[in-house]
All heavy atoms as TSV, in Angstrom:
chain	resi	resn	atom	element	x	y	z
A	1	MET	N	N	15.437	11.641	10.741
A	1	MET	CA	C	14.550	10.998	9.779
A	1	MET	C	C	13.568	10.114	10.542
A	1	MET	O	O	13.957	9.358	11.419
A	1	MET	CB	C	15.398	10.159	8.813
A	1	MET	CG	C	14.616	9.531	7.695
A	1	MET	SD	S	15.593	8.500	6.548
A	1	MET	CE	C	16.634	9.691	5.757
A	2	SER	N	N	12.295	10.225	10.207
A	2	SER	CA	C	11.275	9.440	10.899
A	2	SER	C	C	11.373	7.963	10.493
A	2	SER	O	O	11.989	7.622	9.487
A	2	SER	CB	C	9.874	9.967	10.568
A	2	SER	OG	O	9.509	9.603	9.251
A	3	GLU	N	N	10.724	7.121	11.282
A	3	GLU	CA	C	10.744	5.677	10.996
A	3	GLU	C	C	10.121	5.388	9.636
A	3	GLU	O	O	10.639	4.580	8.859
A	3	GLU	CB	C	9.999	4.916	12.093
A	3	GLU	CG	C	10.045	3.417	11.898
A	3	GLU	CD	C	9.352	2.657	13.018
A	3	GLU	OE1	O	9.193	3.201	14.116
A	3	GLU	OE2	O	8.975	1.507	12.762
A	4	LYS	N	N	9.026	6.081	9.318
A	4	LYS	CA	C	8.363	5.882	8.025
A	4	LYS	C	C	9.286	6.280	6.873
A	4	LYS	O	O	9.350	5.587	5.858
A	4	LYS	CB	C	7.061	6.662	7.960
A	4	LYS	CG	C	6.287	6.403	6.693
A	4	LYS	CD	C	4.931	7.046	6.705
A	4	LYS	CE	C	4.220	6.709	5.420
A	4	LYS	NZ	N	2.808	6.899	5.488
A	5	GLU	N	N	10.014	7.372	7.025
A	5	GLU	CA	C	10.963	7.800	5.990
A	5	GLU	C	C	12.102	6.794	5.831
A	5	GLU	O	O	12.553	6.548	4.719
A	5	GLU	CB	C	11.525	9.186	6.314
A	5	GLU	CG	C	10.518	10.298	6.168
A	5	GLU	CD	C	11.023	11.621	6.708
A	5	GLU	OE1	O	11.810	11.625	7.684
A	5	GLU	OE2	O	10.631	12.652	6.157
A	6	GLN	N	N	12.545	6.215	6.947
A	6	GLN	CA	C	13.611	5.205	6.893
A	6	GLN	C	C	13.127	3.954	6.160
A	6	GLN	O	O	13.855	3.399	5.339
A	6	GLN	CB	C	14.078	4.847	8.302
A	6	GLN	CG	C	14.880	5.925	8.958
A	6	GLN	CD	C	15.238	5.591	10.394
A	6	GLN	OE1	O	14.550	4.822	11.056
A	6	GLN	NE2	N	16.308	6.186	10.880
A	7	VAL	N	N	11.900	3.518	6.452
A	7	VAL	CA	C	11.338	2.346	5.784
A	7	VAL	C	C	11.179	2.641	4.295
A	7	VAL	O	O	11.533	1.818	3.448
A	7	VAL	CB	C	9.983	1.928	6.414
A	7	VAL	CG1	C	9.312	0.844	5.581
A	7	VAL	CG2	C	10.185	1.448	7.837
A	8	ASN	N	N	10.679	3.827	3.956
A	8	ASN	CA	C	10.503	4.215	2.571
A	8	ASN	C	C	11.852	4.234	1.840
A	8	ASN	O	O	11.976	3.729	0.735
A	8	ASN	CB	C	9.823	5.581	2.491
A	8	ASN	CG	C	9.463	5.963	1.077
A	8	ASN	OD1	O	9.231	5.112	0.229
A	8	ASN	ND2	N	9.420	7.252	0.818
A	9	SER	N	N	12.856	4.776	2.466
A	9	SER	CA	C	14.192	4.836	1.869
A	9	SER	C	C	14.761	3.429	1.667
A	9	SER	O	O	15.326	3.121	0.612
A	9	SER	CB	C	15.113	5.652	2.782
A	9	SER	OG	O	16.415	5.645	2.295
A	10	PHE	N	N	14.605	2.568	2.655
A	10	PHE	CA	C	15.120	1.202	2.551
A	10	PHE	C	C	14.351	0.418	1.493
A	10	PHE	O	O	14.942	-0.331	0.728
A	10	PHE	CB	C	15.057	0.500	3.914
A	10	PHE	CG	C	15.778	-0.817	3.952
A	10	PHE	CD1	C	17.098	-0.920	3.557
A	10	PHE	CD2	C	15.130	-1.958	4.383
A	10	PHE	CE1	C	17.764	-2.143	3.587
A	10	PHE	CE2	C	15.781	-3.182	4.421
A	10	PHE	CZ	C	17.107	-3.269	4.021
A	11	SER	N	N	13.053	0.620	1.410
A	11	SER	CA	C	12.269	-0.096	0.395
A	11	SER	C	C	12.702	0.332	-1.005
A	11	SER	O	O	12.833	-0.498	-1.903
A	11	SER	CB	C	10.766	0.104	0.590
A	11	SER	OG	O	10.377	1.420	0.325
A	12	ARG	N	N	12.961	1.619	-1.203
A	12	ARG	CA	C	13.454	2.093	-2.504
A	12	ARG	C	C	14.828	1.510	-2.820
A	12	ARG	O	O	15.122	1.169	-3.965
A	12	ARG	CB	C	13.499	3.619	-2.544
A	12	ARG	CG	C	12.126	4.216	-2.819
A	12	ARG	CD	C	12.181	5.703	-2.939
A	12	ARG	NE	N	12.174	6.200	-1.556
A	12	ARG	CZ	C	12.788	7.276	-1.125
A	12	ARG	NH1	N	13.465	8.034	-1.934
A	12	ARG	NH2	N	12.726	7.640	0.129
A	13	GLU	N	N	15.652	1.377	-1.795
A	13	GLU	CA	C	16.985	0.792	-1.970
A	13	GLU	C	C	16.869	-0.664	-2.441
A	13	GLU	O	O	17.597	-1.093	-3.345
A	13	GLU	CB	C	17.725	0.862	-0.631
A	13	GLU	CG	C	19.174	0.543	-0.687
A	13	GLU	CD	C	19.843	0.699	0.679
A	13	GLU	OE1	O	19.416	1.543	1.493
A	13	GLU	OE2	O	20.802	-0.062	0.916
A	14	ILE	N	N	15.967	-1.412	-1.852
A	14	ILE	CA	C	15.749	-2.814	-2.245
A	14	ILE	C	C	15.250	-2.883	-3.687
A	14	ILE	O	O	15.764	-3.668	-4.493
A	14	ILE	CB	C	14.742	-3.505	-1.297
A	14	ILE	CG1	C	15.347	-3.671	0.090
A	14	ILE	CG2	C	14.316	-4.868	-1.864
A	14	ILE	CD1	C	14.349	-4.104	1.146
A	15	ILE	N	N	14.265	-2.066	-4.012
A	15	ILE	CA	C	13.690	-2.076	-5.364
A	15	ILE	C	C	14.766	-1.738	-6.396
A	15	ILE	O	O	14.874	-2.401	-7.431
A	15	ILE	CB	C	12.498	-1.103	-5.449
A	15	ILE	CG1	C	11.338	-1.636	-4.611
A	15	ILE	CG2	C	12.079	-0.878	-6.900
A	15	ILE	CD1	C	10.246	-0.630	-4.339
A	16	GLU	N	N	15.573	-0.729	-6.124
A	16	GLU	CA	C	16.624	-0.324	-7.053
A	16	GLU	C	C	17.668	-1.434	-7.207
A	16	GLU	O	O	18.125	-1.713	-8.309
A	16	GLU	CB	C	17.283	0.969	-6.559
A	16	GLU	CG	C	18.039	1.711	-7.606
A	16	GLU	CD	C	17.233	1.984	-8.874
A	16	GLU	OE1	O	16.056	2.366	-8.799
A	16	GLU	OE2	O	17.801	1.786	-9.966
A	17	PHE	N	N	18.021	-2.090	-6.106
A	17	PHE	CA	C	18.974	-3.198	-6.147
A	17	PHE	C	C	18.432	-4.334	-7.009
A	17	PHE	O	O	19.150	-4.904	-7.832
A	17	PHE	CB	C	19.262	-3.693	-4.725
A	17	PHE	CG	C	20.183	-4.869	-4.672
A	17	PHE	CD1	C	21.554	-4.693	-4.757
A	17	PHE	CD2	C	19.690	-6.158	-4.550
A	17	PHE	CE1	C	22.412	-5.786	-4.724
A	17	PHE	CE2	C	20.533	-7.249	-4.515
A	17	PHE	CZ	C	21.904	-7.057	-4.598
A	18	GLN	N	N	17.156	-4.654	-6.836
A	18	GLN	CA	C	16.545	-5.728	-7.618
A	18	GLN	C	C	16.512	-5.378	-9.104
A	18	GLN	O	O	16.784	-6.231	-9.940
A	18	GLN	CB	C	15.128	-6.019	-7.119
A	18	GLN	CG	C	15.118	-6.735	-5.790
A	18	GLN	CD	C	13.710	-7.007	-5.333
A	18	GLN	OE1	O	12.986	-6.087	-4.961
A	18	GLN	NE2	N	13.314	-8.258	-5.379
A	19	ARG	N	N	16.175	-4.141	-9.406
A	19	ARG	CA	C	16.166	-3.705	-10.811
A	19	ARG	C	C	17.553	-3.840	-11.429
A	19	ARG	O	O	17.707	-4.387	-12.516
A	19	ARG	CB	C	15.743	-2.239	-10.886
A	19	ARG	CG	C	14.394	-2.063	-11.442
A	19	ARG	CD	C	14.082	-0.615	-11.688
A	19	ARG	NE	N	12.723	-0.428	-11.222
A	19	ARG	CZ	C	12.298	0.551	-10.479
A	19	ARG	NH1	N	13.106	1.495	-10.107
A	19	ARG	NH2	N	11.051	0.608	-10.103
A	20	LYS	N	N	18.529	-3.315	-10.732
A	20	LYS	CA	C	19.916	-3.309	-11.218
A	20	LYS	C	C	20.430	-4.723	-11.456
A	20	LYS	O	O	21.180	-4.976	-12.402
A	20	LYS	CB	C	20.801	-2.585	-10.206
A	20	LYS	CG	C	22.260	-2.544	-10.551
A	20	LYS	CD	C	23.043	-1.842	-9.455
A	20	LYS	CE	C	24.526	-2.047	-9.648
A	20	LYS	NZ	N	25.278	-1.611	-8.474
A	21	ASN	N	N	20.029	-5.663	-10.599
A	21	ASN	CA	C	20.539	-7.031	-10.669
A	21	ASN	C	C	19.539	-8.015	-11.260
A	21	ASN	O	O	19.783	-9.224	-11.247
A	21	ASN	CB	C	20.961	-7.492	-9.269
A	21	ASN	CG	C	22.165	-6.724	-8.790
A	21	ASN	OD1	O	23.279	-6.969	-9.236
A	21	ASN	ND2	N	21.953	-5.753	-7.912
A	22	ASP	N	N	18.417	-7.507	-11.757
A	22	ASP	CA	C	17.390	-8.338	-12.382
A	22	ASP	C	C	16.978	-9.503	-11.477
A	22	ASP	O	O	17.036	-10.673	-11.856
A	22	ASP	CB	C	17.888	-8.848	-13.742
A	22	ASP	CG	C	16.769	-9.414	-14.593
A	22	ASP	OD1	O	15.616	-8.941	-14.460
A	22	ASP	OD2	O	17.033	-10.337	-15.379
A	23	LEU	N	N	16.583	-9.165	-10.244
A	23	LEU	CA	C	16.196	-10.166	-9.254
A	23	LEU	C	C	14.722	-10.059	-8.898
A	23	LEU	O	O	14.199	-8.958	-8.725
A	23	LEU	CB	C	16.991	-9.973	-7.951
A	23	LEU	CG	C	18.476	-10.246	-7.987
A	23	LEU	CD1	C	19.116	-9.758	-6.696
A	23	LEU	CD2	C	18.741	-11.721	-8.182
A	24	THR	N	N	14.073	-11.193	-8.769
A	24	THR	CA	C	12.706	-11.226	-8.265
A	24	THR	C	C	12.749	-11.219	-6.737
A	24	THR	O	O	13.809	-11.435	-6.128
A	24	THR	CB	C	11.973	-12.497	-8.729
A	24	THR	OG1	O	12.625	-13.630	-8.130
A	24	THR	CG2	C	11.967	-12.626	-10.245
A	25	ASP	N	N	11.597	-11.005	-6.125
A	25	ASP	CA	C	11.535	-11.069	-4.660
A	25	ASP	C	C	11.924	-12.459	-4.173
A	25	ASP	O	O	12.601	-12.598	-3.151
A	25	ASP	CB	C	10.123	-10.730	-4.162
A	25	ASP	CG	C	9.796	-9.252	-4.294
A	25	ASP	OD1	O	10.697	-8.445	-4.591
A	25	ASP	OD2	O	8.614	-8.903	-4.095
A	26	THR	N	N	11.508	-13.485	-4.892
A	26	THR	CA	C	11.822	-14.861	-4.492
A	26	THR	C	C	13.330	-15.112	-4.534
A	26	THR	O	O	13.892	-15.691	-3.596
A	26	THR	CB	C	11.095	-15.872	-5.402
A	26	THR	OG1	O	9.689	-15.611	-5.323
A	26	THR	CG2	C	11.378	-17.302	-4.987
A	27	GLU	N	N	13.980	-14.674	-5.600
A	27	GLU	CA	C	15.435	-14.853	-5.697
A	27	GLU	C	C	16.147	-14.094	-4.584
A	27	GLU	O	O	17.086	-14.604	-3.975
A	27	GLU	CB	C	15.941	-14.357	-7.059
A	27	GLU	CG	C	15.502	-15.226	-8.223
A	27	GLU	CD	C	15.740	-14.588	-9.565
A	27	GLU	OE1	O	15.599	-13.355	-9.706
A	27	GLU	OE2	O	16.071	-15.344	-10.495
A	28	MET	N	N	15.685	-12.883	-4.315
A	28	MET	CA	C	16.299	-12.082	-3.254
A	28	MET	C	C	16.101	-12.762	-1.901
A	28	MET	O	O	17.015	-12.808	-1.085
A	28	MET	CB	C	15.696	-10.688	-3.246
A	28	MET	CG	C	16.298	-9.790	-2.221
A	28	MET	SD	S	16.894	-8.319	-2.979
A	28	MET	CE	C	17.436	-7.424	-1.544
A	29	ALA	N	N	14.914	-13.312	-1.682
A	29	ALA	CA	C	14.629	-13.995	-0.413
A	29	ALA	C	C	15.523	-15.221	-0.233
A	29	ALA	O	O	16.110	-15.418	0.833
A	29	ALA	CB	C	13.163	-14.394	-0.348
A	30	LEU	N	N	15.626	-16.027	-1.274
A	30	LEU	CA	C	16.449	-17.233	-1.184
A	30	LEU	C	C	17.914	-16.905	-0.920
A	30	LEU	O	O	18.571	-17.565	-0.120
A	30	LEU	CB	C	16.331	-18.069	-2.459
A	30	LEU	CG	C	14.996	-18.770	-2.669
A	30	LEU	CD1	C	14.937	-19.368	-4.072
A	30	LEU	CD2	C	14.790	-19.846	-1.617
A	31	ASN	N	N	18.411	-15.895	-1.598
A	31	ASN	CA	C	19.825	-15.559	-1.478
A	31	ASN	C	C	20.168	-14.790	-0.214
A	31	ASN	O	O	21.286	-14.893	0.290
A	31	ASN	CB	C	20.281	-14.773	-2.705
A	31	ASN	CG	C	20.247	-15.616	-3.961
A	31	ASN	OD1	O	20.592	-16.780	-3.942
A	31	ASN	ND2	N	19.807	-15.027	-5.054
A	32	SER	N	N	19.224	-14.025	0.305
A	32	SER	CA	C	19.500	-13.221	1.501
A	32	SER	C	C	19.072	-13.921	2.790
A	32	SER	O	O	19.380	-13.453	3.878
A	32	SER	CB	C	18.787	-11.874	1.410
A	32	SER	OG	O	17.384	-12.055	1.481
A	33	HIS	N	N	18.329	-15.024	2.662
A	33	HIS	CA	C	17.798	-15.773	3.810
A	33	HIS	C	C	16.788	-14.956	4.617
A	33	HIS	O	O	16.666	-15.111	5.820
A	33	HIS	CB	C	18.923	-16.296	4.705
A	33	HIS	CG	C	19.920	-17.114	3.975
A	33	HIS	ND1	N	19.658	-18.391	3.525
A	33	HIS	CD2	C	21.169	-16.825	3.551
A	33	HIS	CE1	C	20.708	-18.859	2.887
A	33	HIS	NE2	N	21.636	-17.924	2.875
A	34	VAL	N	N	16.075	-14.067	3.911
A	34	VAL	CA	C	14.984	-13.290	4.499
A	34	VAL	C	C	13.720	-13.739	3.772
A	34	VAL	O	O	13.736	-13.887	2.546
A	34	VAL	CB	C	15.216	-11.769	4.304
A	34	VAL	CG1	C	13.994	-10.972	4.725
A	34	VAL	CG2	C	16.451	-11.324	5.074
A	35	SER	N	N	12.649	-13.957	4.493
A	35	SER	CA	C	11.440	-14.485	3.857
A	35	SER	C	C	10.902	-13.520	2.803
A	35	SER	O	O	11.031	-12.299	2.924
A	35	SER	CB	C	10.351	-14.780	4.890
A	35	SER	OG	O	9.736	-13.580	5.303
A	36	VAL	N	N	10.301	-14.102	1.786
A	36	VAL	CA	C	9.720	-13.304	0.719
A	36	VAL	C	C	8.601	-12.417	1.274
A	36	VAL	O	O	8.394	-11.294	0.809
A	36	VAL	CB	C	9.262	-14.192	-0.459
A	36	VAL	CG1	C	8.008	-14.967	-0.133
A	36	VAL	CG2	C	9.068	-13.390	-1.722
A	37	GLU	N	N	7.909	-12.880	2.301
A	37	GLU	CA	C	6.852	-12.083	2.926
A	37	GLU	C	C	7.418	-10.813	3.541
A	37	GLU	O	O	6.828	-9.735	3.409
A	37	GLU	CB	C	6.101	-12.898	4.000
A	37	GLU	CG	C	5.252	-14.010	3.438
A	37	GLU	CD	C	6.033	-15.297	3.133
A	37	GLU	OE1	O	7.240	-15.385	3.477
A	37	GLU	OE2	O	5.437	-16.200	2.531
A	38	HIS	N	N	8.570	-10.928	4.202
A	38	HIS	CA	C	9.216	-9.743	4.781
A	38	HIS	C	C	9.614	-8.770	3.673
A	38	HIS	O	O	9.399	-7.559	3.797
A	38	HIS	CB	C	10.462	-10.111	5.593
A	38	HIS	CG	C	10.179	-10.620	6.959
A	38	HIS	ND1	N	9.455	-9.921	7.893
A	38	HIS	CD2	C	10.550	-11.757	7.565
A	38	HIS	CE1	C	9.378	-10.614	9.008
A	38	HIS	NE2	N	10.032	-11.749	8.830
A	39	ILE	N	N	10.176	-9.287	2.602
A	39	ILE	CA	C	10.589	-8.425	1.497
A	39	ILE	C	C	9.382	-7.713	0.903
A	39	ILE	O	O	9.418	-6.504	0.674
A	39	ILE	CB	C	11.385	-9.221	0.444
A	39	ILE	CG1	C	12.728	-9.661	1.050
A	39	ILE	CG2	C	11.609	-8.390	-0.822
A	39	ILE	CD1	C	13.532	-10.617	0.224
A	40	HIS	N	N	8.293	-8.454	0.664
A	40	HIS	CA	C	7.060	-7.836	0.144
A	40	HIS	C	C	6.570	-6.733	1.080
A	40	HIS	O	O	6.221	-5.642	0.636
A	40	HIS	CB	C	5.939	-8.864	-0.001
A	40	HIS	CG	C	6.076	-9.807	-1.135
A	40	HIS	ND1	N	6.393	-9.429	-2.417
A	40	HIS	CD2	C	5.931	-11.153	-1.183
A	40	HIS	CE1	C	6.430	-10.494	-3.197
A	40	HIS	NE2	N	6.161	-11.554	-2.472
A	41	ASN	N	N	6.519	-7.040	2.371
A	41	ASN	CA	C	5.999	-6.083	3.346
A	41	ASN	C	C	6.880	-4.842	3.473
A	41	ASN	O	O	6.372	-3.731	3.637
A	41	ASN	CB	C	5.807	-6.736	4.708
A	41	ASN	CG	C	4.640	-7.674	4.730
A	41	ASN	OD1	O	3.719	-7.569	3.917
A	41	ASN	ND2	N	4.657	-8.625	5.653
A	42	ILE	N	N	8.180	-5.017	3.406
A	42	ILE	CA	C	9.096	-3.871	3.479
A	42	ILE	C	C	8.909	-2.988	2.251
A	42	ILE	O	O	8.785	-1.765	2.362
A	42	ILE	CB	C	10.561	-4.339	3.595
A	42	ILE	CG1	C	10.793	-5.040	4.937
A	42	ILE	CG2	C	11.518	-3.148	3.433
A	42	ILE	CD1	C	12.090	-5.832	5.006
A	43	LYS	N	N	8.864	-3.619	1.072
A	43	LYS	CA	C	8.704	-2.847	-0.160
A	43	LYS	C	C	7.356	-2.135	-0.213
A	43	LYS	O	O	7.258	-1.043	-0.758
A	43	LYS	CB	C	8.876	-3.760	-1.372
A	43	LYS	CG	C	10.322	-4.163	-1.588
A	43	LYS	CD	C	10.504	-5.218	-2.648
A	43	LYS	CE	C	9.872	-4.909	-3.960
A	43	LYS	NZ	N	10.111	-5.945	-4.971
A	44	ALA	N	N	6.314	-2.738	0.351
A	44	ALA	CA	C	4.987	-2.133	0.376
A	44	ALA	C	C	4.827	-1.184	1.568
A	44	ALA	O	O	3.773	-0.586	1.749
A	44	ALA	CB	C	3.918	-3.218	0.438
A	45	MET	N	N	5.871	-1.084	2.387
A	45	MET	CA	C	5.896	-0.246	3.580
A	45	MET	C	C	4.796	-0.623	4.573
A	45	MET	O	O	4.199	0.213	5.231
A	45	MET	CB	C	5.853	1.234	3.206
A	45	MET	CG	C	7.062	1.626	2.412
A	45	MET	SD	S	7.295	3.368	2.040
A	45	MET	CE	C	5.697	4.038	1.923
A	46	ARG	N	N	4.519	-1.933	4.665
A	46	ARG	CA	C	3.540	-2.437	5.633
A	46	ARG	C	C	4.205	-2.857	6.934
A	46	ARG	O	O	3.524	-3.174	7.899
A	46	ARG	CB	C	2.777	-3.626	5.045
A	46	ARG	CG	C	1.757	-3.230	4.015
A	46	ARG	CD	C	0.890	-4.402	3.646
A	46	ARG	NE	N	1.663	-5.411	2.944
A	46	ARG	CZ	C	1.483	-5.754	1.681
A	46	ARG	NH1	N	0.538	-5.190	0.975
A	46	ARG	NH2	N	2.225	-6.681	1.124
A	47	GLU	N	N	5.541	-2.919	6.930
A	47	GLU	CA	C	6.235	-3.287	8.169
A	47	GLU	C	C	7.559	-2.553	8.242
A	47	GLU	O	O	8.209	-2.310	7.233
A	47	GLU	CB	C	6.449	-4.803	8.258
A	47	GLU	CG	C	7.715	-5.335	7.646
A	47	GLU	CD	C	7.917	-6.827	7.842
A	47	GLU	OE1	O	7.016	-7.617	7.537
A	47	GLU	OE2	O	9.005	-7.197	8.299
A	48	ALA	N	N	7.914	-2.187	9.461
A	48	ALA	CA	C	9.243	-1.635	9.722
A	48	ALA	C	C	10.134	-2.839	10.007
A	48	ALA	O	O	9.868	-3.599	10.936
A	48	ALA	CB	C	9.204	-0.703	10.912
A	49	PRO	N	N	11.147	-3.057	9.184
A	49	PRO	CA	C	11.957	-4.255	9.345
A	49	PRO	C	C	12.761	-4.272	10.636
A	49	PRO	O	O	13.252	-3.245	11.091
A	49	PRO	CB	C	12.879	-4.244	8.127
A	49	PRO	CG	C	12.900	-2.833	7.669
A	49	PRO	CD	C	11.610	-2.227	8.089
A	50	ASP	N	N	12.860	-5.436	11.181
A	50	ASP	CA	C	13.661	-5.716	12.364
A	50	ASP	C	C	15.137	-5.484	12.000
A	50	ASP	O	O	15.537	-5.730	10.862
A	50	ASP	CB	C	13.369	-7.189	12.699
A	50	ASP	CG	C	14.215	-7.762	13.777
A	50	ASP	OD1	O	15.386	-8.053	13.498
A	50	ASP	OD2	O	13.696	-7.945	14.879
A	51	PRO	N	N	15.964	-5.019	12.933
A	51	PRO	CA	C	17.382	-4.768	12.630
A	51	PRO	C	C	18.134	-5.986	12.067
A	51	PRO	O	O	19.024	-5.826	11.232
A	51	PRO	CB	C	17.978	-4.343	13.974
A	51	PRO	CG	C	16.820	-3.787	14.735
A	51	PRO	CD	C	15.624	-4.588	14.292
A	52	THR	N	N	17.755	-7.197	12.469
A	52	THR	CA	C	18.436	-8.378	11.929
A	52	THR	C	C	18.077	-8.606	10.460
A	52	THR	O	O	18.920	-9.057	9.677
A	52	THR	CB	C	18.119	-9.658	12.745
A	52	THR	OG1	O	16.709	-9.870	12.750
A	52	THR	CG2	C	18.629	-9.550	14.165
A	53	ILE	N	N	16.854	-8.267	10.096
A	53	ILE	CA	C	16.431	-8.388	8.694
A	53	ILE	C	C	17.153	-7.351	7.849
A	53	ILE	O	O	17.659	-7.650	6.764
A	53	ILE	CB	C	14.899	-8.254	8.571
A	53	ILE	CG1	C	14.239	-9.486	9.174
A	53	ILE	CG2	C	14.482	-8.071	7.118
A	53	ILE	CD1	C	12.746	-9.414	9.291
A	54	ILE	N	N	17.233	-6.128	8.357
A	54	ILE	CA	C	17.973	-5.082	7.653
A	54	ILE	C	C	19.423	-5.516	7.452
A	54	ILE	O	O	19.967	-5.382	6.358
A	54	ILE	CB	C	17.904	-3.740	8.415
A	54	ILE	CG1	C	16.477	-3.191	8.399
A	54	ILE	CG2	C	18.874	-2.725	7.814
A	54	ILE	CD1	C	16.271	-1.979	9.279
A	55	ALA	N	N	20.027	-6.045	8.509
A	55	ALA	CA	C	21.428	-6.480	8.424
A	55	ALA	C	C	21.598	-7.582	7.387
A	55	ALA	O	O	22.554	-7.553	6.597
A	55	ALA	CB	C	21.915	-6.944	9.793
A	56	SER	N	N	20.687	-8.549	7.350
A	56	SER	CA	C	20.781	-9.648	6.380
A	56	SER	C	C	20.649	-9.135	4.949
A	56	SER	O	O	21.413	-9.523	4.067
A	56	SER	CB	C	19.692	-10.689	6.631
A	56	SER	OG	O	19.907	-11.351	7.839
A	57	LEU	N	N	19.679	-8.256	4.720
A	57	LEU	CA	C	19.478	-7.716	3.376
A	57	LEU	C	C	20.647	-6.830	2.948
A	57	LEU	O	O	21.135	-6.940	1.823
A	57	LEU	CB	C	18.160	-6.944	3.302
A	57	LEU	CG	C	16.906	-7.806	3.351
A	57	LEU	CD1	C	15.663	-6.940	3.533
A	57	LEU	CD2	C	16.782	-8.660	2.104
A	58	ARG	N	N	21.109	-5.980	3.852
A	58	ARG	CA	C	22.251	-5.114	3.517
A	58	ARG	C	C	23.505	-5.942	3.236
A	58	ARG	O	O	24.247	-5.644	2.302
A	58	ARG	CB	C	22.521	-4.117	4.629
A	58	ARG	CG	C	21.513	-3.007	4.666
A	58	ARG	CD	C	22.091	-1.760	5.282
A	58	ARG	NE	N	21.066	-0.768	5.499
A	58	ARG	CZ	C	20.589	0.041	4.571
A	58	ARG	NH1	N	21.035	-0.039	3.353
A	58	ARG	NH2	N	19.661	0.926	4.852
A	59	ASP	N	N	23.732	-6.951	4.036
A	59	ASP	CA	C	24.902	-7.811	3.834
A	59	ASP	C	C	24.840	-8.472	2.458
A	59	ASP	O	O	25.828	-8.488	1.728
A	59	ASP	CB	C	24.991	-8.875	4.937
A	59	ASP	CG	C	26.244	-9.714	4.810
A	59	ASP	OD1	O	27.351	-9.143	4.835
A	59	ASP	OD2	O	26.116	-10.947	4.679
A	60	TYR	N	N	23.688	-8.988	2.107
A	60	TYR	CA	C	23.523	-9.604	0.790
A	60	TYR	C	C	23.733	-8.573	-0.318
A	60	TYR	O	O	24.459	-8.825	-1.285
A	60	TYR	CB	C	22.150	-10.256	0.653
A	60	TYR	CG	C	21.871	-10.698	-0.757
A	60	TYR	CD1	C	22.612	-11.720	-1.342
A	60	TYR	CD2	C	20.907	-10.065	-1.526
A	60	TYR	CE1	C	22.392	-12.104	-2.663
A	60	TYR	CE2	C	20.686	-10.445	-2.840
A	60	TYR	CZ	C	21.427	-11.464	-3.391
A	60	TYR	OH	O	21.218	-11.829	-4.689
A	61	MET	N	N	23.127	-7.394	-0.186
A	61	MET	CA	C	23.235	-6.382	-1.234
A	61	MET	C	C	24.662	-5.874	-1.388
A	61	MET	O	O	25.102	-5.566	-2.493
A	61	MET	CB	C	22.268	-5.226	-0.960
A	61	MET	CG	C	20.811	-5.623	-1.139
A	61	MET	SD	S	19.610	-4.262	-1.093
A	61	MET	CE	C	19.696	-3.738	0.582
A	62	GLU	N	N	25.409	-5.823	-0.299
A	62	GLU	CA	C	26.788	-5.339	-0.365
A	62	GLU	C	C	27.764	-6.401	-0.865
A	62	GLU	O	O	28.807	-6.066	-1.404
A	62	GLU	CB	C	27.231	-4.838	1.021
A	62	GLU	CG	C	26.535	-3.563	1.428
A	62	GLU	CD	C	26.813	-3.174	2.871
A	62	GLU	OE1	O	27.689	-3.780	3.520
A	62	GLU	OE2	O	26.123	-2.262	3.356
A	63	HIS	N	N	27.440	-7.662	-0.680
A	63	HIS	CA	C	28.377	-8.736	-1.015
A	63	HIS	C	C	27.799	-9.741	-2.003
A	63	HIS	O	O	28.226	-10.892	-2.036
A	63	HIS	CB	C	28.802	-9.480	0.254
A	63	HIS	CG	C	29.430	-8.575	1.262
A	63	HIS	ND1	N	28.735	-8.072	2.336
A	63	HIS	CD2	C	30.675	-8.062	1.342
A	63	HIS	CE1	C	29.540	-7.290	3.041
A	63	HIS	NE2	N	30.706	-7.257	2.472
A	64	LYS	N	N	26.845	-9.307	-2.803
A	64	LYS	CA	C	26.175	-10.208	-3.748
A	64	LYS	C	C	27.171	-10.820	-4.723
A	64	LYS	O	O	27.856	-10.113	-5.434
A	64	LYS	CB	C	25.109	-9.450	-4.530
A	64	LYS	CG	C	24.387	-10.301	-5.544
A	64	LYS	CD	C	23.578	-9.421	-6.476
A	64	LYS	CE	C	23.088	-10.160	-7.680
A	64	LYS	NZ	N	24.117	-10.687	-8.521
A	65	PRO	N	N	27.245	-12.164	-4.749
A	65	PRO	CA	C	28.111	-12.803	-5.736
A	65	PRO	C	C	27.517	-12.670	-7.135
A	65	PRO	O	O	26.310	-12.515	-7.287
A	65	PRO	CB	C	28.139	-14.273	-5.312
A	65	PRO	CG	C	27.158	-14.426	-4.227
A	65	PRO	CD	C	26.602	-13.096	-3.867
A	66	LYS	N	N	28.346	-12.726	-8.146
A	66	LYS	CA	C	27.872	-12.637	-9.529
A	66	LYS	C	C	26.953	-13.809	-9.829
A	66	LYS	O	O	27.232	-14.943	-9.449
A	66	LYS	CB	C	29.047	-12.671	-10.504
A	66	LYS	CG	C	29.991	-11.502	-10.368
A	66	LYS	CD	C	29.375	-10.260	-10.956
A	66	LYS	CE	C	30.365	-9.124	-10.880
A	66	LYS	NZ	N	29.782	-7.845	-10.787
A	67	GLY	N	N	25.848	-13.531	-10.497
A	67	GLY	CA	C	24.936	-14.593	-10.929
A	67	GLY	C	C	23.968	-15.066	-9.875
A	67	GLY	O	O	23.246	-16.012	-10.101
A	68	LYS	N	N	23.936	-14.434	-8.702
A	68	LYS	CA	C	22.999	-14.867	-7.641
A	68	LYS	C	C	22.205	-13.699	-7.143
A	68	LYS	O	O	22.664	-12.636	-6.994
A	68	LYS	CB	C	23.750	-15.494	-6.475
A	68	LYS	CG	C	24.348	-16.824	-6.811
A	68	LYS	CD	C	24.898	-17.452	-5.563
A	68	LYS	CE	C	25.463	-18.811	-5.853
A	68	LYS	NZ	N	25.987	-19.469	-4.714
């Protein structure tokens, strides 16, 4: 899978997670400790996320507490 396809797949994963959990980009940024700018850029496919950012977002999405 190319880098662009990986970014596209990850951005769709973030969007679907936000929809499912009714989260704004700001709420996701605050809870995952990833800047809202990074989240915007990943979703818009303007940046290939750094592995530490991917790890932070995945960790949050996999272990999201109820109500956050």
